[in-house]
C-alpha positions in Angstrom: 9.0 5.8 30.9 8.3 9.5 31.4 10.4 12.0 29.6 12.0 14.4 32.2 13.4 17.9 31.7 15.8 18.7 34.5 16.6 22.4 35.0 19.4 22.6 37.6 22.5 24.9 37.7 24.6 22.8 40.1 26.5 20.5 37.7 27.1 17.7 40.3 23.4 17.6 41.2 22.4 17.8 37.6 24.7 14.9 36.6 23.8 12.8 39.5 20.0 13.1 39.0 20.3 12.7 35.3 22.4 9.6 35.6 20.1 8.1 38.2 17.0 8.6 36.2 18.5 7.3 33.0 19.6 4.1 34.8 15.9 3.7 35.7 14.9 4.0 32.0 13.9 7.6 31.8 14.6 9.8 28.8 16.2 12.9 30.4 17.4 16.2 29.1 19.0 18.7 31.3 19.6 22.5 31.2 21.8 24.6 33.5 19.6 27.8 33.4 15.9 28.7 33.4 16.3 30.3 30.0 17.9 27.2 28.5 15.2 25.0 30.1 12.4 27.0 28.6 14.1 26.9 25.2 14.3 23.1 25.5 10.6 22.6 26.3 9.1 22.5 22.8 11.8 20.5 21.1 12.1 17.9 23.8 8.4 17.5 24.8 8.9 16.3 28.4 6.2 14.6 30.4 7.4 16.4 33.6 9.8 19.1 34.6 12.2 18.9 37.6 12.9 22.5 38.4 15.6 23.9 40.7 14.2 26.8 42.7 17.5 28.8 43.0 18.7 29.4 39.5 21.0 32.1 38.1 19.3 34.7 36.0 15.6 33.6 35.7 14.9 31.8 38.9 12.7 28.7 39.4 9.6 30.7 40.4 9.8 32.8 37.3 10.3 29.7 35.1 7.4 28.0 36.8 5.2 31.0 36.1 6.3 31.1 32.4 5.5 27.4 32.0 2.1 27.9 33.6 1.2 30.7 31.2 0.8 28.2 28.4 0.9 24.7 29.9 -0.3 22.5 32.7 2.9 20.4 32.4 3.6 18.7 35.7 6.3 20.5 37.7 8.3 19.3 40.7 10.6 21.8 42.3 14.0 20.9 43.7 14.7 23.0 46.8 17.6 23.4 49.3 16.9 23.2 53.1 16.1 26.7 54.4 14.3 27.8 51.2 10.9 27.6 52.8 9.7 31.1 51.9 10.7 30.8 48.2 9.4 27.2 48.1 5.9 28.4 49.2 6.1 31.1 46.5 7.0 28.4 44.0 4.0 26.3 45.0 1.7 29.4 44.6 3.2 29.9 41.2 1.9 26.5 40.1 4.4 23.7 41.1 2.7 20.4 41.8 5.2 19.1 44.4 8.7 19.7 45.8 11.7 17.7 46.8 14.4 18.8 49.2 18.0 18.3 48.0 19.9 16.1 48.3 17.5 13.4 47.4 17.9 9.7 46.4 16.9 8.7 42.9 14.2 6.4 44.3 12.6 9.3 46.1 12.7 11.4 43.0 11.2 8.7 40.9 8.5 8.0 43.5 7.4 11.6 43.4 7.5 11.6 39.6 5.2 8.6 39.5 2.9 10.1 42.1 2.4 13.3 40.1 1.9 11.5 36.8 -0.3 8.7 38.1 -3.8 8.9 36.6 -6.9 8.9 38.6 -8.9 5.7 38.6 -12.1 5.8 36.5 -15.4 5.9 38.4 -17.3 2.8 39.2 -20.1 1.6 36.9 -22.8 3.0 39.2 -21.4 6.5 38.9 -21.9 9.0 36.0 -18.7 9.8 34.1 -19.6 13.5 34.2 -20.9 15.1 37.4 -22.5 18.5 37.6 -22.2 20.7 40.7 -23.9 24.0 39.9 -21.9 25.5 37.0 -19.0 23.1 37.5 -18.8 20.0 35.4 -16.3 17.2 36.4 -15.5 14.5 33.8 -13.9 11.7 35.7 -13.2 9.6 32.6 -11.9 12.4 30.4 -10.1 14.0 33.4 -11.5 17.4 32.4 -13.2 20.1 34.4 -15.3 23.0 33.0 -17.3 25.8 34.4 -20.2 27.4 32.6 -19.2 25.4 29.5 -15.6 26.7 29.5 -12.9 24.2 30.1 -10.5 25.0 33.0 -6.8 24.4 32.8 -5.9 22.6 36.0 -2.4 21.5 37.0 -2.2 17.7 37.9 -2.2 18.4 41.6 -5.2 20.7 41.3 -7.2 18.1 39.2 -6.3 15.3 41.6 -7.3 17.3 44.6 -10.7 18.3 43.1 -11.5 14.8 42.0 -10.7 13.4 45.4 -12.7 16.0 47.3 -15.7 16.0 45.0 -15.9 12.2 45.1 -17.2 12.5 48.7 -19.2 15.8 48.9 -19.5 17.1 52.5 -16.9 14.7 53.8 -14.2 16.6 55.7 -10.6 15.6 54.8 -7.7 16.6 57.0 -4.5 17.9 55.4 -2.7 14.7 56.3 -5.4 12.6 54.6 -5.2 14.7 51.5 -1.4 14.4 51.4 -1.6 10.7 51.6 -4.4 10.3 49.0 -3.5 13.1 46.5 0.2 13.6 46.8 1.0 10.1 48.3 3.1 11.7 51.0 3.2 10.9 54.7 5.1 13.9 56.0 3.1 16.4 58.1 5.4 19.3 57.2 4.2 19.0 53.6 0.7 20.4 54.6 1.7 23.6 52.8 1.3 21.6 49.6 -2.4 21.2 50.3 -3.0 24.9 51.3 -1.2 26.2 48.3 -3.0 23.9 45.9 -6.4 24.8 47.5 -5.7 28.5 47.0 -4.8 27.9 43.3 -7.8 25.7 42.7 -10.2 28.3 44.3 -8.8 31.0 42.0 -9.9 28.8 39.1 -13.2 27.4 40.1 -14.8 29.8 42.5 -16.7 33.0 41.6 -15.3 34.6 44.7 -12.1 32.8 45.9 -12.3 34.7 49.2 -15.8 33.3 49.8 -15.6 29.8 48.4 -18.6 27.7 47.7 -16.9 24.5 46.3 -13.8 24.0 48.4 -14.7 24.9 52.0 -12.4 25.2 55.0 -13.4 23.8 58.4 -10.9 25.4 60.7 -9.1 22.9 62.8 -10.3 20.0 60.7 -9.5 20.4 57.0 -11.3 20.8 53.7 -14.5 19.5 52.1 -16.3 19.8 48.8 -19.4 21.7 49.8 -23.0 21.3 48.6 -24.5 23.8 46.2 
């Protein structure tokens, strides 16, 4: 089972989530502050971080940015209702998903599994590595490089790119991408898609403001464009 680092300052939430995940077989370590959570990263070696957005001292957005400076470790933010602005900032900072508190353990575990789930390998008739201009996508090794330089993509960014590039020129609505990439079915979570597209463009496009790979069709959604 995945090892989970929980960074949450509310003791009742922390204890409840920790107990629920441990009952389901997860190895969980918790920290009450962002600073303590960052200190626990190397020693614990988690597979995923559950990160509260509103922390004392170093807040969740700052912690997320610190993690992203050196790692693409999957991050799911825990947010309170009404934290919409800060939540969007957290997604822009590199979080892969978010959960609104309070949340049942089965919901949290489902989101954990969705973020960690590996992409299926390509069929036998499809090359393992595809080349799109300077962009190389290795569907078996789950790696992406541009001009020979490997790109560090967070799990949600990689899954989104793999899904879009599997069907070049096909337009996917935000709802379709939520269901296939994040395995959500809530229309309000469309901001997950938009934030991830912006982050991905910043990494793969020469000019993020004039994208060639991830194109927007206003009123319809996104597609992987021909080069």
